[in-house]
LUMSE-78525 format. One record per residue: residue in one letter; x, y negated, z negated of N, C-alpha, C, O, CB in turn. Coordinates in steps of 0.2 Angstrom, whole numbers, plus 5000, padded with zeros to 4 digits. Each point is the difference from the previous one (the first is absolute). Glycine has a CB too. Layout:
{aa->a n_x->X n_y->Y n_z->Z ca_x->X ca_y->Y ca_z->Z c_x->X c_y->Y c_z->Z o_x->X o_y->Y o_z->Z cb_x->X cb_y->Y cb_z->Z}
...
This chain:
{aa->m n_x->5400 n_y->4953 n_z->5617 ca_x->4994 ca_y->4997 ca_z->5004 c_x->5001 c_y->5001 c_z->5007 o_x->5005 o_y->4999 o_z->5003 cb_x->4993 cb_y->4993 cb_z->4988}
{aa->p n_x->4997 n_y->5011 n_z->5013 ca_x->5001 ca_y->5001 ca_z->5007 c_x->5000 c_y->4994 c_z->5004 o_x->4998 o_y->4994 o_z->4998 cb_x->4996 cb_y->5016 cb_z->5001}
{aa->k n_x->5009 n_y->4990 n_z->5007 ca_x->5000 ca_y->4994 ca_z->5005 c_x->4993 c_y->4998 c_z->5001 o_x->4996 o_y->5004 o_z->5001 cb_x->5015 cb_y->5000 cb_z->5004}
{aa->l n_x->4989 n_y->4989 n_z->4997 ca_x->4993 ca_y->4998 ca_z->5002 c_x->5000 c_y->5001 c_z->5007 o_x->5004 o_y->4999 o_z->5004 cb_x->4996 cb_y->4992 cb_z->4987}
{aa->k n_x->4994 n_y->5011 n_z->5012 ca_x->4998 ca_y->5001 ca_z->5007 c_x->4998 c_y->4993 c_z->5003 o_x->4996 o_y->4997 o_z->4996 cb_x->5002 cb_y->5016 cb_z->5002}
{aa->t n_x->5003 n_y->4986 n_z->5008 ca_x->4998 ca_y->4994 ca_z->5003 c_x->4993 c_y->5001 c_z->5002 o_x->4998 o_y->5006 o_z->5002 cb_x->5013 cb_y->4991 cb_z->5003}
{aa->h n_x->4984 n_y->4998 n_z->4994 ca_x->4993 ca_y->5001 ca_z->5002 c_x->5000 c_y->4998 c_z->5008 o_x->5001 o_y->4994 o_z->5002 cb_x->4995 cb_y->5003 cb_z->4986}
{aa->k n_x->5004 n_y->5009 n_z->5016 ca_x->5000 ca_y->4999 ca_z->5007 c_x->4995 c_y->4996 c_z->5003 o_x->5001 o_y->4996 o_z->5005 cb_x->5004 cb_y->5015 cb_z->4995}
{aa->g n_x->4989 n_y->4989 n_z->4998 ca_x->4995 ca_y->4996 ca_z->5002 c_x->5001 c_y->4992 c_z->4999 o_x->4999 o_y->4996 o_z->5005 cb_x->4993 cb_y->5013 cb_z->4993}
{aa->l n_x->5011 n_y->4990 n_z->4997 ca_x->5001 ca_y->4993 ca_z->4998 c_x->5006 c_y->4997 c_z->5004 o_x->5000 o_y->4995 o_z->5002 cb_x->4996 cb_y->5007 cb_z->4987}
{aa->k n_x->5009 n_y->5003 n_z->5012 ca_x->5006 ca_y->4998 ca_z->5004 c_x->4998 c_y->4998 c_z->5007 o_x->5004 o_y->4996 o_z->5003 cb_x->5003 cb_y->5012 cb_z->4990}
{aa->k n_x->4988 n_y->4995 n_z->5010 ca_x->4998 ca_y->4999 ca_z->5007 c_x->4996 c_y->4993 c_z->5000 o_x->5000 o_y->4997 o_z->5006 cb_x->5000 cb_y->5015 cb_z->4997}
{aa->r n_x->4997 n_y->4986 n_z->4992 ca_x->4996 ca_y->4994 ca_z->5000 c_x->5003 c_y->4993 c_z->4998 o_x->4997 o_y->4995 o_z->5001 cb_x->4994 cb_y->5013 cb_z->4997}
{aa->i n_x->5014 n_y->4992 n_z->4998 ca_x->5003 ca_y->4994 ca_z->4997 c_x->5008 c_y->4999 c_z->5002 o_x->5003 o_y->5005 o_z->5002 cb_x->4988 cb_y->4996 cb_z->4989}
{aa->k n_x->5011 n_y->4993 n_z->5009 ca_x->5007 ca_y->4999 ca_z->5001 c_x->5002 c_y->4996 c_z->4994 o_x->4997 o_y->4996 o_z->4997 cb_x->5002 cb_y->5004 cb_z->5015}
{aa->i n_x->5008 n_y->5001 n_z->4986 ca_x->5003 ca_y->4996 ca_z->4994 c_x->5004 c_y->4994 c_z->5004 o_x->5004 o_y->5002 o_z->5004 cb_x->4996 cb_y->5008 cb_z->4988}
{aa->t n_x->4999 n_y->4984 n_z->5006 ca_x->5004 ca_y->4995 ca_z->5003 c_x->5007 c_y->5000 c_z->4997 o_x->5001 o_y->5003 o_z->4995 cb_x->4989 cb_y->4990 cb_z->5007}
{aa->a n_x->5014 n_y->5002 n_z->5001 ca_x->5007 ca_y->5000 ca_z->4997 c_x->5001 c_y->4997 c_z->4993 o_x->5004 o_y->5002 o_z->4996 cb_x->4999 cb_y->4996 cb_z->5015}
{aa->k n_x->4992 n_y->4998 n_z->4987 ca_x->5000 ca_y->4998 ca_z->4993 c_x->4996 c_y->5005 c_z->4995 o_x->4999 o_y->4998 o_z->4994 cb_x->5001 cb_y->4990 cb_z->5011}
{aa->g n_x->4997 n_y->5017 n_z->4998 ca_x->4997 ca_y->5005 ca_z->4996 c_x->4993 c_y->5000 c_z->4999 o_x->4997 o_y->5003 o_z->4996 cb_x->5013 cb_y->4997 cb_z->4998}
{aa->k n_x->4987 n_y->4995 n_z->5010 ca_x->4992 ca_y->5000 ca_z->5000 c_x->4997 c_y->5005 c_z->5004 o_x->5004 o_y->5003 o_z->5005 cb_x->4997 cb_y->4985 cb_z->4993}
{aa->v n_x->4993 n_y->5014 n_z->5001 ca_x->4997 ca_y->5005 ca_z->5004 c_x->4995 c_y->4997 c_z->5005 o_x->4996 o_y->4996 o_z->4998 cb_x->5005 cb_y->5012 cb_z->4992}
{aa->k n_x->4999 n_y->4994 n_z->5016 ca_x->4996 ca_y->4997 ca_z->5005 c_x->4995 c_y->5006 c_z->5002 o_x->5002 o_y->5005 o_z->5001 cb_x->5007 cb_y->4986 cb_z->5003}
{aa->r n_x->4985 n_y->5007 n_z->4997 ca_x->4995 ca_y->5005 ca_z->5002 c_x->4995 c_y->4997 c_z->5005 o_x->4999 o_y->4994 o_z->5000 cb_x->5002 cb_y->5012 cb_z->4989}
{aa->p n_x->4996 n_y->4999 n_z->5016 ca_x->4995 ca_y->4997 ca_z->5004 c_x->4994 c_y->4999 c_z->4997 o_x->4998 o_y->5003 o_z->4994 cb_x->5007 cb_y->5003 cb_z->5015}
{aa->k n_x->4991 n_y->4989 n_z->4993 ca_x->4993 ca_y->4999 ca_z->4997 c_x->4995 c_y->5005 c_z->5002 o_x->5000 o_y->5003 o_z->5005 cb_x->5003 cb_y->4985 cb_z->4996}
{aa->a n_x->4992 n_y->5013 n_z->4995 ca_x->4995 ca_y->5005 ca_z->5000 c_x->4995 c_y->4997 c_z->5005 o_x->4999 o_y->4994 o_z->5001 cb_x->5003 cb_y->5011 cb_z->4988}
{aa->g n_x->4994 n_y->4999 n_z->5014 ca_x->4994 ca_y->4998 ca_z->5004 c_x->5001 c_y->4999 c_z->5008 o_x->4996 o_y->4997 o_z->5003 cb_x->5001 cb_y->4998 cb_z->4987}
{aa->k n_x->5009 n_y->5008 n_z->5012 ca_x->5001 ca_y->5000 ca_z->5007 c_x->5000 c_y->5006 c_z->5004 o_x->5002 o_y->5001 o_z->5006 cb_x->5005 cb_y->4990 cb_z->4991}
{aa->g n_x->4990 n_y->5014 n_z->5000 ca_x->5000 ca_y->5007 ca_z->5003 c_x->4995 c_y->5001 c_z->5005 o_x->5001 o_y->5003 o_z->5005 cb_x->5003 cb_y->5001 cb_z->4984}
{aa->h n_x->4990 n_y->4993 n_z->5010 ca_x->4994 ca_y->5001 ca_z->5005 c_x->4995 c_y->4995 c_z->4998 o_x->5001 o_y->4996 o_z->4996 cb_x->5001 cb_y->5016 cb_z->5005}
{aa->l n_x->4993 n_y->4988 n_z->5003 ca_x->4994 ca_y->4995 ca_z->5000 c_x->5003 c_y->4992 c_z->5000 o_x->4998 o_y->4996 o_z->4997 cb_x->4996 cb_y->5012 cb_z->4996}
{aa->l n_x->5010 n_y->4991 n_z->5012 ca_x->5004 ca_y->4994 ca_z->5001 c_x->4995 c_y->4995 c_z->5004 o_x->5001 o_y->4994 o_z->5000 cb_x->5010 cb_y->5012 cb_z->4999}
{aa->s n_x->4984 n_y->4997 n_z->5005 ca_x->4996 ca_y->4995 ca_z->5004 c_x->4996 c_y->4996 c_z->4996 o_x->4998 o_y->4994 o_z->5003 cb_x->5002 cb_y->5015 cb_z->5006}
{aa->g n_x->4998 n_y->4992 n_z->4985 ca_x->4996 ca_y->4996 ca_z->4996 c_x->5004 c_y->4995 c_z->4996 o_x->4997 o_y->4995 o_z->4997 cb_x->4995 cb_y->5014 cb_z->5002}
{aa->k n_x->5015 n_y->4991 n_z->5001 ca_x->5004 ca_y->4996 ca_z->4997 c_x->5002 c_y->4994 c_z->5005 o_x->5001 o_y->5001 o_z->5006 cb_x->5003 cb_y->5008 cb_z->4986}
{aa->s n_x->4997 n_y->4985 n_z->5005 ca_x->5002 ca_y->4994 ca_z->5004 c_x->5007 c_y->5001 c_z->5003 o_x->5004 o_y->5004 o_z->4996 cb_x->4988 cb_y->4989 cb_z->4998}
{aa->g n_x->5010 n_y->5004 n_z->5011 ca_x->5007 ca_y->5000 ca_z->5002 c_x->5005 c_y->4997 c_z->4995 o_x->5005 o_y->5003 o_z->5000 cb_x->4990 cb_y->4996 cb_z->5012}
{aa->r n_x->5003 n_y->4996 n_z->4985 ca_x->5004 ca_y->4997 ca_z->4995 c_x->5001 c_y->5005 c_z->4994 o_x->5006 o_y->5001 o_z->4998 cb_x->4990 cb_y->4988 cb_z->5005}
{aa->r n_x->4999 n_y->5015 n_z->4995 ca_x->5001 ca_y->5005 ca_z->4995 c_x->5004 c_y->5005 c_z->5002 o_x->5005 o_y->5003 o_z->4996 cb_x->4984 cb_y->4994 cb_z->5000}
{aa->r n_x->5010 n_y->5006 n_z->5010 ca_x->5005 ca_y->5005 ca_z->5003 c_x->5007 c_y->4998 c_z->5001 o_x->5005 o_y->5004 o_z->4998 cb_x->4985 cb_y->5000 cb_z->5008}
{aa->e n_x->5011 n_y->4990 n_z->4995 ca_x->5007 ca_y->4997 ca_z->5001 c_x->5003 c_y->5000 c_z->4993 o_x->5006 o_y->5002 o_z->4999 cb_x->4991 cb_y->4991 cb_z->5010}
{aa->h n_x->4999 n_y->5005 n_z->4986 ca_x->5003 ca_y->5000 ca_z->4993 c_x->5001 c_y->5008 c_z->4998 o_x->5005 o_y->5001 o_z->4995 cb_x->4990 cb_y->4988 cb_z->5002}
{aa->l n_x->5002 n_y->5015 n_z->5005 ca_x->5000 ca_y->5007 ca_z->4998 c_x->5007 c_y->5003 c_z->5003 o_x->5002 o_y->5005 o_z->4997 cb_x->4985 cb_y->4996 cb_z->5002}
{aa->r n_x->5015 n_y->4996 n_z->5006 ca_x->5006 ca_y->5003 ca_z->5003 c_x->5007 c_y->4999 c_z->4996 o_x->5005 o_y->5003 o_z->5001 cb_x->4989 cb_y->4995 cb_z->5010}
{aa->k n_x->5005 n_y->4996 n_z->4985 ca_x->5006 ca_y->4999 ca_z->4996 c_x->5001 c_y->5004 c_z->4994 o_x->4995 o_y->5003 o_z->4998 cb_x->5004 cb_y->4985 cb_z->5006}
{aa->k n_x->5007 n_y->5013 n_z->4994 ca_x->5002 ca_y->5004 ca_z->4994 c_x->4999 c_y->4995 c_z->4994 o_x->5000 o_y->4994 o_z->5000 cb_x->5008 cb_y->5013 cb_z->5006}
{aa->t n_x->4991 n_y->4996 n_z->4988 ca_x->4999 ca_y->4996 ca_z->4994 c_x->5004 c_y->5003 c_z->4994 o_x->5002 o_y->5006 o_z->5001 cb_x->4986 cb_y->4991 cb_z->5003}
{aa->g n_x->5013 n_y->4999 n_z->4991 ca_x->5004 ca_y->5003 ca_z->4995 c_x->4996 c_y->5004 c_z->4995 o_x->4994 o_y->5000 o_z->5001 cb_x->5013 cb_y->4990 cb_z->5000}
{aa->v n_x->4996 n_y->5012 n_z->4994 ca_x->4997 ca_y->5004 ca_z->4995 c_x->5001 c_y->4997 c_z->4993 o_x->5005 o_y->4997 o_z->4999 cb_x->4996 cb_y->5014 cb_z->5007}
{aa->s n_x->4994 n_y->4989 n_z->4989 ca_x->5001 ca_y->4997 ca_z->4994 c_x->5006 c_y->5003 c_z->4996 o_x->5002 o_y->5005 o_z->5001 cb_x->4985 cb_y->4992 cb_z->4999}
{aa->p n_x->5016 n_y->4999 n_z->4996 ca_x->5006 ca_y->5002 ca_z->4996 c_x->4999 c_y->5007 c_z->4996 o_x->5004 o_y->5004 o_z->5000 cb_x->4999 cb_y->4984 cb_z->4999}
{aa->a n_x->4991 n_y->5013 n_z->4999 ca_x->4998 ca_y->5006 ca_z->4996 c_x->5000 c_y->5006 c_z->5005 o_x->5003 o_y->5005 o_z->4998 cb_x->4990 cb_y->4988 cb_z->4994}
{aa->f n_x->5004 n_y->5006 n_z->5013 ca_x->5001 ca_y->5006 ca_z->5005 c_x->5006 c_y->5001 c_z->5003 o_x->5002 o_y->5005 o_z->5002 cb_x->4986 cb_y->4993 cb_z->5001}
{aa->n n_x->5016 n_y->4996 n_z->4998 ca_x->5007 ca_y->5000 ca_z->5003 c_x->5004 c_y->5006 c_z->4996 o_x->5003 o_y->5004 o_z->5003 cb_x->4996 cb_y->4983 cb_z->5000}
{aa->k n_x->5001 n_y->5012 n_z->4990 ca_x->5003 ca_y->5005 ca_z->4996 c_x->4998 c_y->5007 c_z->5001 o_x->5004 o_y->5005 o_z->5001 cb_x->4998 cb_y->4986 cb_z->4991}
{aa->i n_x->4991 n_y->5010 n_z->5008 ca_x->4998 ca_y->5007 ca_z->5001 c_x->5002 c_y->5003 c_z->5007 o_x->5002 o_y->5006 o_z->5000 cb_x->4988 cb_y->4991 cb_z->4993}
{aa->m n_x->5009 n_y->4999 n_z->5012 ca_x->5002 ca_y->5002 ca_z->5007 c_x->5007 c_y->5002 c_z->5001 o_x->5002 o_y->5005 o_z->5003 cb_x->4989 cb_y->4988 cb_z->5001}
{aa->k n_x->5013 n_y->5003 n_z->4993 ca_x->5008 ca_y->5001 ca_z->5000 c_x->5001 c_y->5007 c_z->4997 o_x->5005 o_y->5004 o_z->5002 cb_x->4998 cb_y->4983 cb_z->4998}
{aa->r n_x->4994 n_y->5014 n_z->4994 ca_x->5001 ca_y->5006 ca_z->4996 c_x->4998 c_y->5006 c_z->5005 o_x->5003 o_y->5005 o_z->5000 cb_x->4995 cb_y->4989 cb_z->4989}
{aa->a n_x->4996 n_y->5006 n_z->5014 ca_x->4998 ca_y->5005 ca_z->5005 c_x->5005 c_y->5002 c_z->5005 o_x->5000 o_y->5005 o_z->5003 cb_x->4988 cb_y->4991 cb_z->4994}
{aa->l n_x->5016 n_y->4999 n_z->5005 ca_x->5004 ca_y->5000 ca_z->5006 c_x->5007 c_y->5002 c_z->4997 o_x->5005 o_y->5001 o_z->5005 cb_x->4989 cb_y->4991 cb_z->5002}
{aa->q n_x->5008 n_y->5009 n_z->4987 ca_x->5006 ca_y->5001 ca_z->4997 c_x->5004 c_y->5006 c_z->5003 o_x->5006 o_y->5000 o_z->5000 cb_x->4990 cb_y->4994 cb_z->4990}
{aa->g n_x->5000 n_y->5011 n_z->5012 ca_x->5003 ca_y->5006 ca_z->5002 c_x->5004 c_y->4999 c_z->5007 o_x->5004 o_y->5004 o_z->5002 cb_x->4987 cb_y->5003 cb_z->4992}
{aa->a n_x->5007 n_y->4988 n_z->5009 ca_x->5003 ca_y->4998 ca_z->5007 c_x->5007 c_y->4999 c_z->5000 o_x->5004 o_y->4998 o_z->5005 cb_x->4985 cb_y->4998 cb_z->4999}
């Protein structure tokens, strides 16, 4: 079986914590920010976790690293 390749796009977007959880940025912060409240923009700045099901999928996509 050939080696797995790292998913380069995913590698740039997520971080793996020391305990093995996946942290990702929240969606909706790219543009059209003037219509969103300050509180909402503040919450969009924070990173969020990924569900356990996606955790496994994302780690597999990064296995080539």
